[in-house]
DOTORPA-401089 format. One record per residue: x, y, z of N, C-alpha, C in turn. Coordinates in pm, 1 decimal, m for minus. Example, Ala and Ser with C-alpha at 12.3 -4.5 7.8 and 13.67 -1.06 7.14 Angstrom:
        n_x        n_y        n_z       ca_x       ca_y       ca_z        c_x        c_y        c_z
     1319.0     m569.0      780.0     1230.0     m450.0      780.0     1320.0     m330.0      780.0
     1285.0     m225.0      708.0     1367.0     m106.0      714.0     1290.0        3.0      787.0
END
This chain:
        n_x        n_y        n_z       ca_x       ca_y       ca_z        c_x        c_y        c_z
      m47.8     1227.9     2095.6      m36.6     1105.6     2015.4     m137.9     1103.8     1900.6
     m256.2     1159.7     1925.0     m361.8     1162.1     1823.7     m373.4     1300.1     1758.3
     m262.0     1367.1     1745.6     m262.0     1505.8     1698.2     m331.4     1522.1     1563.8
     m305.1     1430.6     1471.6     m360.5     1445.1     1337.0     m483.1     1356.5     1313.9
     m535.8     1301.2     1420.1     m658.4     1223.0     1409.2     m779.0     1316.3     1409.8
     m888.3     1276.1     1347.5    m1009.4     1359.7     1352.4    m1065.5     1363.7     1494.0
    m1141.8     1465.9     1528.6    m1200.1     1473.9     1663.1    m1294.1     1355.9     1689.7
    m1304.3     1319.3     1815.6    m1392.0     1209.6     1852.1    m1538.7     1249.4     1832.5
    m1623.9     1147.6     1819.7    m1768.4     1166.8     1800.5    m1796.3     1248.4     1674.7
    m1712.7     1226.5     1572.5    m1727.4     1296.5     1445.8    m1825.5     1217.7     1358.4
    m1941.0     1274.8     1332.3    m2042.4     1206.4     1252.5    m2018.5     1231.3     1103.6
    m1905.5     1188.1     1057.8    m1868.5     1205.5      917.3    m1960.7     1120.3      830.5
    m2012.6     1174.9      721.3    m2106.4     1098.5      638.6    m2038.7      982.9      565.4
    m2116.5      881.8      537.2    m2067.1      767.4      461.2    m2081.4      795.0      311.6
    m1975.8      767.2      237.8    m1981.3      769.4       91.5    m1959.3      624.8       46.5
    m2064.2      562.1       m2.7    m2056.7      418.4      m28.7    m1960.6      384.2     m142.4
    m1924.6      482.3     m221.8    m1822.7      457.8     m324.5    m1691.0      413.5     m259.6
    m1657.3      473.6     m145.6    m1534.3      436.5      m76.3    m1535.0      289.1      m38.1
    m1647.3      240.2        8.5    m1657.6       99.5       48.0    m1658.7        7.3      m73.4
    m1717.8       54.3     m183.8    m1716.5      m25.9     m306.4    m1574.0      m43.1     m357.0
    m1495.4       65.9     m353.8    m1355.3       57.2     m396.2    m1280.1      m43.6     m309.7
    m1298.6      m33.6     m179.1    m1227.5     m123.1      m87.8    m1268.8     m268.5     m108.3
    m1398.2     m294.4     m114.9    m1445.5     m431.7     m132.5    m1396.4     m489.7     m264.6
    m1401.7     m409.7     m368.9    m1355.8     m453.7     m500.5    m1207.5     m489.5     m496.2
    m1126.4     m404.8     m433.3     m982.6     m429.4     m428.4     m948.9     m551.2     m343.9
    m1011.3     m564.6     m227.9     m985.7     m682.6     m144.4    m1018.5     m809.9     m221.8
    m1130.1     m809.0     m292.9    m1171.0     m927.9     m368.5    m1073.7     m955.1     m482.9
    m1041.0     m850.8     m559.6     m953.1     m868.6     m675.3     m811.7     m909.3     m634.5
     m763.4     m857.3     m522.7     m631.3     m896.8     m473.7     m627.4    m1046.8     m448.6
     m728.9    m1097.3     m381.7     m733.4    m1240.7     m352.2     m737.9    m1322.7     m481.2
     m825.4    m1284.0     m573.9     m838.9    m1357.6     m699.8     m709.3    m1353.3     m779.4
     m649.9    m1234.3     m788.6     m527.5    m1217.6     m866.8     m411.9    m1300.0     m810.8
     m389.9    m1292.1     m680.9     m273.9    m1359.8     m622.3     m291.4    m1511.4     m620.8
     m411.8    m1557.2     m597.6     m436.7    m1701.4     m601.5     m423.0    m1752.9     m744.8
     m472.1    m1675.1     m840.6     m458.9    m1713.3     m980.9     m312.9    m1720.0    m1022.9
     m233.2    m1625.2     m974.6      m92.4    m1618.4    m1014.7       m7.6    m1727.0     m948.7
      m62.4    m1796.1     m851.4       15.1    m1898.2     m780.4       66.4    m2006.6     m874.8
       m8.3    m2035.0     m983.1       37.7    m2133.6    m1080.9       18.0    m2082.7    m1223.9
       21.2    m1950.0    m1240.2       m5.1    m1889.6    m1370.8      121.1    m1886.4    m1456.3
       99.8    m1879.4    m1586.1      210.0    m1858.2    m1680.0      238.7    m1708.3    m1690.1
      347.9    m1674.6    m1757.1      379.0    m1533.7    m1779.0      271.1    m1465.6    m1862.3
      212.6    m1540.3    m1955.3      105.8    m1484.6    m2036.9      m14.9    m1448.6    m1951.2
      m46.0    m1534.1    m1856.3     m159.7    m1505.4    m1768.1     m126.4    m1388.6    m1675.5
       m0.5    m1378.9    m1630.3       40.6    m1262.5    m1551.9       18.5    m1133.8    m1629.9
       54.0    m1136.5    m1757.5       35.4    m1017.9    m1840.7     m112.6     m983.8    m1856.5
     m196.5    m1085.5    m1869.2     m340.2    m1062.0    m1879.3     m394.2    m1001.4    m1750.9
     m344.3    m1049.1    m1638.6     m384.3     m990.2    m1510.3     m341.3     m844.0    m1503.4
     m224.4     m813.9    m1559.6     m177.0     m676.4    m1560.7     m267.2     m585.4    m1641.9
     m311.0     m631.6    m1758.6     m402.5     m552.8    m1840.9     m532.9     m528.3    m1766.5
     m584.8     m633.5    m1703.9     m709.1     m619.9    m1627.0     m692.2     m518.4    m1514.1
     m577.5     m523.9    m1448.7     m552.1     m430.6    m1339.5     m555.6     m286.1    m1383.7
     m494.9     m257.9    m1499.4     m495.1     m120.3    m1549.9     m635.8      m75.0    m1588.8
     m713.4     m164.9    m1646.9     m850.9     m130.5    m1683.1     m931.4      m94.0    m1558.8
     m918.4     m175.6    m1454.5     m991.8     m148.7    m1330.4     m946.0      m18.5    m1266.4
     m813.2        2.4    m1260.2     m759.1      121.8    m1195.7     m805.6      247.6    m1268.2
     m794.1      249.1    m1399.7     m835.3      366.7    m1476.7     m984.9      391.1    m1459.9
    m1061.6      283.4    m1457.0    m1205.7      298.0    m1438.6    m1241.0      364.8    m1307.4
    m1176.8      323.3    m1200.1    m1204.6      384.5    m1069.3    m1153.8      528.3    m1063.8
    m1041.6      555.5    m1128.6     m984.9      691.0    m1123.8    m1070.6      793.0    m1197.9
    m1155.1      748.4    m1288.4    m1243.8      840.4    m1358.6    m1336.7      913.1    m1262.3
    m1362.5      851.9    m1148.9    m1450.3      913.3    m1049.8    m1377.7      990.4     m941.4
    m1245.6     1007.8     m955.9    m1166.0     1079.0     m856.0    m1123.1     1215.4     m910.0
    m1083.1     1303.9     m818.7    m1038.2     1436.5     m862.1     m893.0     1431.8     m909.4
     m845.6     1544.7     m960.8     m711.9     1552.0    m1019.4     m602.9     1518.6     m917.8
     m620.3     1566.6     m795.0     m517.2     1543.1     m693.9     m500.0     1394.9     m664.4
     m610.0     1322.9     m649.7     m601.4     1179.3     m622.2     m539.6     1105.6     m740.1
     m575.4     1146.4     m861.0     m518.1     1082.2     m979.4     m366.6     1098.4     m982.5
     m319.7     1219.1     m950.9     m175.0     1243.0     m949.1     m109.4     1161.8     m838.0
     m172.7     1156.4     m722.2     m119.1     1075.6     m612.5     m104.9      929.4     m653.0
     m205.8      876.1     m718.7     m200.3      736.4     m762.8      m87.3      717.5     m863.4
      m71.1      811.8     m956.6       37.2      801.9    m1054.1      173.1      801.2     m985.1
      191.1      888.4     m886.5      318.7      892.7     m812.6      339.3      762.0     m737.1
      233.5      710.5     m674.0      242.8      584.5     m600.4      284.7      470.9     m692.5
      225.9      466.1     m811.5      259.2      360.5     m907.3      405.9      370.5     m949.7
      451.6      491.0     m983.5      589.5      508.7    m1027.9      689.1      475.8     m917.4
      665.0      531.0     m798.8      758.2      510.1     m687.2      761.0      363.5     m645.0
      643.1      302.8     m633.9      636.5      163.5     m589.3      697.3       68.7     m692.3
      678.2       98.1     m820.4      733.2       10.8     m924.3      885.1       15.3     m923.8
      940.4      135.0     m909.2     1086.4      146.4     m896.8     1133.8       71.2     m773.0
     1061.9       89.4     m662.6     1098.0       19.1     m539.5     1091.1     m131.3     m554.7
      991.4     m181.3     m626.6      978.2     m325.9     m649.0     1100.1     m380.6     m723.4
     1140.1     m312.4     m828.6     1254.5     m360.5     m906.4     1383.7     m355.1     m825.4
     1395.2     m255.4     m738.3     1515.1     m246.4     m654.4     1514.3     m352.6     m545.4
     1400.3     m367.9     m476.7     1393.7     m455.8     m359.4     1389.3     m603.4     m396.0
     1329.2     m636.4     m510.4     1313.8     m778.2     m543.6     1421.3     m830.1     m639.2
     1419.4     m798.0     m768.8     1523.3     m855.5     m856.6     1665.3     m811.6     m820.8
     1681.7     m685.3     m779.4     1816.2     m634.1     m754.8     1869.8     m675.8     m617.7
     1793.0     m647.6     m509.2     1840.7     m675.1     m374.0     1806.0     m815.2     m324.6
     1698.1     m871.8     m374.5     1659.5    m1005.3     m329.7     1592.2    m1007.0     m193.8
     1528.0     m895.9     m156.5     1457.4     m893.6      m28.5     1338.3     m986.4      m26.9
     1277.5    m1003.4     m142.4     1171.2    m1101.5     m162.5     1176.1    m1140.0     m309.7
     1119.1    m1254.4     m343.4     1132.8    m1306.6     m478.7      998.6    m1355.8     m530.4
      960.2    m1309.5     m649.1      841.4    m1361.7     m716.6      875.6    m1494.7     m784.1
      772.3    m1568.4     m824.3      792.4    m1703.6     m878.5      886.3    m1704.6     m998.8
      872.8    m1607.5    m1087.3      955.6    m1603.9    m1207.6     1075.5    m1509.4    m1192.5
     1104.3    m1469.7    m1067.9     1216.3    m1378.9    m1039.3     1204.2    m1249.1    m1120.2
     1080.6    m1205.3    m1134.6     1053.3    m1081.4    m1208.0      967.1     m991.6    m1120.6
      916.9     m884.2    m1177.8      811.2     m805.7    m1116.0      687.9     m826.2    m1204.6
      589.6     m902.9    m1159.8      474.8     m935.5    m1244.3      406.6     m812.8    m1303.2
      345.5     m830.5    m1420.0      286.1     m718.5    m1493.2      172.3     m651.9    m1418.2
      108.9     m724.4    m1326.7       m4.6     m666.3    m1253.5       38.6     m582.9    m1133.0
      166.2     m586.0    m1098.9      212.4     m517.8     m977.3      197.4     m365.6     m983.8
      237.9     m297.5    m1092.5      221.7     m151.5    m1093.3       77.3     m106.7    m1074.5
      m13.9     m162.0    m1154.0     m154.9     m125.8    m1137.3     m206.1     m168.2    m1000.2
     m155.4     m281.1     m951.9     m195.3     m327.2     m819.2     m158.4     m227.0     m711.2
      m41.0     m168.8     m721.3       m1.6      m66.6     m624.3      m94.3       54.5     m633.0
     m136.2       88.2     m753.9     m230.9      198.1     m767.8     m362.4      168.3     m699.4
     m413.2       46.6     m716.0     m538.5        8.0     m651.0     m523.2        3.5     m499.6
     m409.6      m45.0     m452.9     m385.6      m51.9     m308.0     m381.9       88.5     m249.2
     m313.8      180.3     m317.3     m309.4      317.8     m267.0     m447.9      380.9     m268.6
     m520.3      363.7     m378.6     m654.7      420.9     m388.6     m745.4      365.0     m280.2
     m729.8      237.5     m248.6     m809.7      176.3     m142.1     m776.6      236.4       m6.5
     m648.0      259.7       19.2     m608.8      321.5      146.1     m668.1      461.2      159.5
     m665.7      536.8       50.2     m723.8      670.9       51.6     m874.7      663.6       71.7
     m940.2      572.4       m0.6    m1086.1      560.6        8.1    m1130.7      522.3      148.3
    m1065.7      423.4      208.0    m1102.5      384.5      344.0    m1066.2      493.6      444.0
     m952.4      559.9      422.2     m909.4      663.7      514.1    m1003.7      782.6      520.4
    m1075.2      809.3      411.6    m1169.4      921.2      409.6    m1312.7      875.6      436.9
    m1333.2      746.4      454.7    m1468.2      692.7      472.3    m1526.9      730.8      607.9
    m1657.2      727.9      615.4    m1724.3      757.8      741.0    m1683.6      663.6      852.4
    m1663.6      536.5      819.1    m1625.4      437.7      920.5    m1493.5      473.5      986.4
    m1392.9      505.9      906.1    m1261.1      534.9      961.3    m1257.8      669.8     1032.5
    m1326.7      769.4      978.5    m1327.7      900.5     1043.0    m1401.3      894.4     1175.9
    m1510.8      822.2     1181.1    m1589.6      814.6     1304.2    m1520.3      733.1     1412.9
    m1450.6      627.6     1372.3    m1393.7      534.7     1470.6    m1241.3      526.3     1457.6
    m1178.1      637.8     1428.3    m1034.0      638.7     1402.9     m953.3      585.1     1520.5
     m983.3      630.7     1639.8     m905.1      588.2     1756.7     m926.5      441.3     1787.4
    m1049.6      395.4     1777.4    m1077.1      254.4     1803.1    m1005.2      165.1     1701.9
    m1005.7      207.2     1575.6     m935.3      129.7     1473.5     m785.6      132.0     1499.0
     m733.2      247.0     1542.6     m590.4      256.5     1573.3     m552.7      162.2     1687.6
     m632.9      158.2     1792.8     m606.0       66.4     1903.6     m603.5      m77.7     1853.6
     m698.5     m112.3     1767.6     m706.3     m248.5     1714.7     m582.7     m282.2     1632.3
     m545.3     m192.5     1541.6     m431.4     m217.6     1453.7     m302.2     m228.9     1533.1
     m280.9     m139.2     1628.0     m158.8     m144.0     1708.3     m153.1     m272.6     1790.0
     m265.7     m313.8     1843.5     m269.5     m437.7     1922.4     m238.3     m558.8     1835.9
     m302.5     m567.9     1721.1     m282.3     m683.1     1632.3     m139.8     m686.7     1578.5
      m94.2     m574.2     1525.2       39.8     m571.3     1467.5      147.3     m586.1     1574.5
      123.7     m526.9     1691.6      218.6     m540.3     1801.5      229.3     m683.9     1849.9
      115.6     m751.6     1860.8      115.6     m893.0     1901.6      186.9     m978.6     1798.6
      159.4     m951.1     1671.9      226.4    m1023.6     1562.7      377.5    m1003.9     1569.6
      420.4     m881.0     1591.8      563.6     m852.0     1599.4      628.7     m919.0     1719.6
      559.4     m916.4     1833.0      612.0     m981.0     1953.2      625.1    m1131.0     1933.0
      523.8    m1189.4     1871.4      530.5    m1333.2     1841.4      648.2    m1362.9     1749.0
      672.4    m1272.6     1652.8      778.1    m1295.3     1555.5      917.6    m1298.5     1614.7
      939.1    m1223.5     1723.3     1073.9    m1220.2     1782.3     1087.1    m1312.2     1903.8
      980.0    m1382.5     1936.6      985.8    m1471.4     2052.8      956.7    m1617.4     2018.8
      852.3    m1642.6     1941.7      808.5    m1780.4     1919.1      821.4    m1827.1     1774.6
      828.5    m1736.3     1679.7      833.4    m1776.4     1538.7      960.9    m1854.7     1509.1
      946.9    m1962.3     1432.4     1061.4    m2047.9     1402.0     1166.3    m1974.1     1320.6
     1122.4    m1893.3     1225.3     1216.0    m1822.1     1139.0     1270.8    m1696.2     1205.1
     1195.5    m1637.6     1296.9     1237.3    m1511.5     1356.9     1199.1    m1395.2     1268.3
     1162.2    m1283.7     1328.8     1113.2    m1170.7     1250.0     1154.9    m1038.7     1314.3
     1284.6    m1018.3     1324.2     1333.0     m894.7     1383.6     1313.7     m775.5     1290.0
     1318.5     m799.9     1160.3     1291.5     m692.6     1064.9     1146.5     m648.0     1077.3
     1056.1     m743.9     1095.6      915.1     m709.9     1113.1      891.9     m623.1     1235.2
      961.7     m652.7     1345.3      947.8     m572.0     1466.5      999.2     m430.2     1443.6
     1109.5     m419.0     1370.4     1163.1     m286.0     1338.1     1065.8     m208.0     1250.1
     1007.9     m276.0     1152.1      910.1     m211.3     1065.3      784.8     m170.7     1142.4
      749.4     m247.6     1244.0      634.1     m211.8     1327.2      658.5      m79.0     1398.5
      779.7      m58.8     1448.6      813.8       67.9     1513.6      803.8      182.5     1413.8
      852.1      158.8     1292.6      843.1      262.6     1188.5      697.6      291.0     1154.7
      616.9      186.6     1149.7      474.2      204.2     1122.8      408.5      290.0     1230.4
      446.8      271.0     1355.4      392.7      352.6     1464.6      428.5      500.1     1445.1
      548.5      525.6     1397.5      588.8      664.5     1371.6      502.2      726.6     1262.1
      479.6      650.9     1156.4      389.0      700.5     1052.4      251.7      729.7     1110.4
      201.5      636.6     1189.9       64.6      644.6     1239.7       43.0      762.1     1333.3
      136.5      785.0     1424.4      113.8      886.0     1527.5      188.8     1016.8     1504.2
      279.4     1019.3     1407.4      349.6     1143.0     1374.1      313.5     1195.7     1235.0
      265.9     1107.8     1149.5      231.6     1148.2     1013.7      103.3     1228.4     1009.5
       86.1     1303.0      900.8      m29.4     1391.4      887.8     m153.1     1322.0      830.8
     m138.1     1197.1      789.0     m252.0     1124.6      730.4     m266.8      987.6      796.1
     m293.6      984.7      926.8     m296.6      856.7      998.3     m404.7      761.1      949.2
     m516.8      813.5      901.4     m624.0      724.4      858.7     m585.6      649.5      731.0
     m508.5      713.7      644.9     m459.3      644.8      525.5     m364.5      532.1      566.5
     m279.7      557.9      664.7     m185.9      455.0      710.2     m259.4      340.1      779.4
     m363.3      371.7      854.8     m444.1      265.9      915.8     m507.1      178.2      808.6
     m563.5      243.3      708.2     m625.7      167.6      599.8     m521.6       84.7      524.4
     m402.3      140.8      507.3     m295.6       67.9      438.3     m261.4      m60.5      511.5
     m268.9      m58.6      644.0     m238.7     m179.9      720.3     m331.9     m293.1      679.5
     m459.7     m264.7      664.5     m555.7     m370.6      635.4     m536.2     m429.1      495.7
     m526.5     m343.6      394.6     m515.2     m396.0      259.1     m379.1     m459.5      234.7
     m272.6     m403.2      290.6     m140.4     m459.8      265.2     m117.9     m588.7      343.7
     m169.9     m595.9      464.6     m160.2     m721.7      539.9     m237.5     m831.4      468.7
     m354.9     m796.5      417.2     m436.3     m890.6      341.8     m359.1     m946.3      221.2
     m299.2     m858.0      142.4     m232.4     m904.5       21.0     m103.0     m978.6       53.6
      m32.2     m936.3      158.8       92.8    m1004.3      194.2       67.5    m1145.6      247.3
      m35.0    m1160.9      327.6      m65.8    m1293.3      381.9     m109.5    m1387.5      270.2
     m194.7    m1339.7      180.8     m239.3    m1424.8       70.8     m123.6    m1455.5      m24.3
      m49.6    m1351.6      m64.4       57.5    m1370.0     m160.9      164.6    m1467.8     m114.0
      202.7    m1458.2       12.6      305.0    m1549.7       64.0      247.5    m1688.3       92.6
      122.3    m1695.0      131.0       61.0    m1824.2      163.0       49.1    m1913.1       40.1
       14.2    m1854.0      m73.2       m2.8    m1934.2     m195.1      125.8    m1943.8     m276.0
      231.6    m1877.1     m233.2      360.9    m1888.5     m299.9      380.8    m1796.1     m417.9
      300.4    m1689.1     m426.2      318.3    m1592.7     m534.8      451.6    m1520.1     m520.2
      493.4    m1494.3     m398.2      627.6    m1444.4     m370.8      670.6    m1493.8     m233.4
      797.4    m1480.8     m204.1      851.6    m1524.9      m75.5      958.0    m1427.2      m29.4
      948.4    m1389.4       98.0     1048.9    m1300.4      156.1     1172.9    m1379.8      194.3
     1289.4    m1318.3      175.9     1415.3    m1382.4      213.2     1419.7    m1403.4      364.5
     1476.9    m1514.4      406.3     1484.5    m1544.3      549.4     1570.5    m1441.5      623.1
     1672.5    m1390.8      554.7     1761.3    m1288.2      610.7     1753.1    m1164.9      522.2
     1721.4    m1051.4      581.3     1713.6     m928.5      504.1     1851.3     m896.4      446.1
     1860.5     m870.7      314.3     1991.5     m850.1      251.7     2059.9     m720.0      291.4
     1986.3     m624.4      344.7     2046.0     m497.1      383.6     2085.6     m498.5      530.9
     1992.5     m536.0      617.2     2016.9     m532.6      761.6     2085.2     m657.8      814.3
     2075.5     m766.9      739.1     2135.3     m892.3      786.1     2061.1     m953.6      902.0
     1935.4     m916.8      920.2     1853.1     m967.7     1030.0     1746.6    m1061.5      976.1
     1701.8    m1158.0     1057.7     1595.6    m1247.9     1012.4     1463.2    m1173.8      997.9
     1384.0    m1217.4      900.5     1253.7    m1155.6      879.2     1150.4    m1263.6      847.9
     1027.6    m1233.4      880.5      919.7    m1327.2      856.3      878.6    m1329.7      710.5
      788.6    m1419.6      680.1      736.0    m1433.2      544.7      583.2    m1428.2      549.2
      526.0    m1306.1      558.4      585.8    m1172.8      543.9      630.5    m1116.2      678.9
      710.2    m1009.6      679.5      743.6     m941.5      804.5      617.7     m882.0      868.3
      612.7     m882.5      999.3      491.5     m837.7     1069.8      459.6     m691.2     1044.6
      559.7     m607.0     1034.6      536.1     m464.3     1015.3      548.2     m421.9      870.9
      518.3     m514.9      778.4      538.9     m488.3      636.6      458.4     m369.1      587.7
      351.4     m334.5      656.8      270.2     m218.3      616.0      353.0      m90.2      612.1
      462.7      m84.6      687.8      546.0       36.6      689.3      602.4       67.3      551.2
      636.7      m37.2      473.6      688.6      m13.3      339.6      582.9       53.5      252.0
      459.7        8.9      264.9      351.7       66.2      186.5      318.0      207.6      234.7
      335.0      231.2      364.5      314.1      366.5      416.6      413.4      464.8      356.5
      533.4      416.1      328.5      632.4      501.7      262.6      582.7      543.1      124.5
      527.4      448.5       51.2      469.7      480.3      m80.1      358.6      583.8      m65.7
      271.6      562.4       33.8      160.4      654.8       56.5      211.9      795.7       87.6
      312.8      803.6      173.4      366.1      934.0      213.1      426.9     1007.6       93.7
      500.8      935.1        9.9      561.1      996.9     m109.3      452.0     1045.5     m204.4
      347.4      964.2     m222.3      239.2     1001.9     m313.2      166.2     1126.4     m264.7
      133.3     1129.9     m135.5       60.0     1244.9      m81.5      146.7     1369.9      m79.0
      274.4     1354.0      m46.7      362.9     1469.8      m39.8      405.2     1521.3     m176.1
      404.4     1432.8     m276.0      453.3     1472.2     m407.0      349.0     1529.1     m499.8
      220.5     1509.6     m467.7      115.9     1551.7     m561.5      110.5     1702.9     m578.2
      120.1     1778.4     m468.4      111.0     1924.5     m478.4      223.1     1983.4     m563.6
      350.2     1946.9     m542.8      456.2     2000.3     m630.1      436.8     1961.9     m776.4
      390.8     1839.9     m802.1      369.0     1797.8     m940.1      259.4     1881.1    m1004.2
      150.1     1904.1     m931.7       40.3     1984.3     m985.9       83.2     2129.1    m1009.6
      162.4     2184.7     m916.8      211.0     2322.3     m935.0      301.0     2331.9    m1057.0
      389.9     2234.9    m1072.1      480.9     2235.1    m1186.8      403.8     2221.4    m1317.3
      303.8     2133.5    m1317.4      222.6     2115.1    m1437.8      147.4     2242.9    m1473.2
       96.2     2312.5    m1372.6       23.3     2436.6    m1397.0      115.4     2544.4    m1452.2
      234.7     2556.5    m1392.1      329.6     2657.1    m1440.3      374.4     2627.4    m1583.2
      397.1     2499.3    m1610.5      438.4     2460.0    m1745.0      328.8     2491.1    m1846.1
      206.7     2461.4    m1809.2       94.0     2488.9    m1897.4       80.0     2638.9    m1923.6
       90.5     2717.1    m1818.2       79.5     2863.2    m1834.9      193.1     2918.5    m1919.8
      313.0     2863.2    m1900.5      428.7     2908.1    m1979.1      408.6     2877.3    m2127.2
      358.7     2755.3    m2155.9      336.8     2717.3    m2295.8      228.0     2799.9    m2360.4
      120.6     2825.7    m2283.4       13.0     2908.3    m2336.6       61.0     3049.7    m2366.6
      149.2     3101.7    m2277.1      204.2     3235.4    m2297.4      291.4     3239.4    m2422.6
      370.2     3136.5    m2442.8      458.4     3132.3    m2558.9      380.3     3118.7    m2689.9
      266.7     3049.3    m2681.7      187.7     3025.0    m2803.7       91.6     3139.5    m2834.0
       72.9     3228.7    m2736.8      m23.6     3337.5    m2758.3       39.1     3454.8    m2833.4
END
């Protein structure tokens, strides 16, 4: 079950930059979503500009692979947002759009998951954190299909998918970290009315919570695509560069 987890009693060093990234993102997510609860489109656009400035600033301190991963995460998640929200109606933002801060926000969320996943805290206490996350998310999912007024069968299904990512995926610490930041943003965003999930999922036809309990699984999909896609993109870029240099020489 813990095949891809780091060995126990691993005294992995702390890099405080990882914690600064996480703290900054948690704080900015709260400020951004609360601000957008009654913001105009102009203010949404300003939040989007700020998001890109922050994201680019943090990426200056990352290596090429992480930068490419973040770019893939932003592209994939933005396409997914437009498909899932305006097109399918799985959830709806206040202006029935995809706010300007969302693409950069996905980049920050992914970078935070990576930063926490490689941090000394997560590497040292990976199993303990996994037990905590599974217990919390499992309890939330159970409550959603038994006591919740709206019902959350989609959330329970997503929780099962999240477990597959966590215990079968090759980057479990990133998925664990994704649970914390994505649960944080989903609870705040839905609580203040920045967006709202449909009572009935438009694809499955099943009731879902606002937010669904296992919503982290959707973000794990973004993480998996970003991590899996970076190596092919870098190889293609290198081959293209070498080909152009050869042609110009």
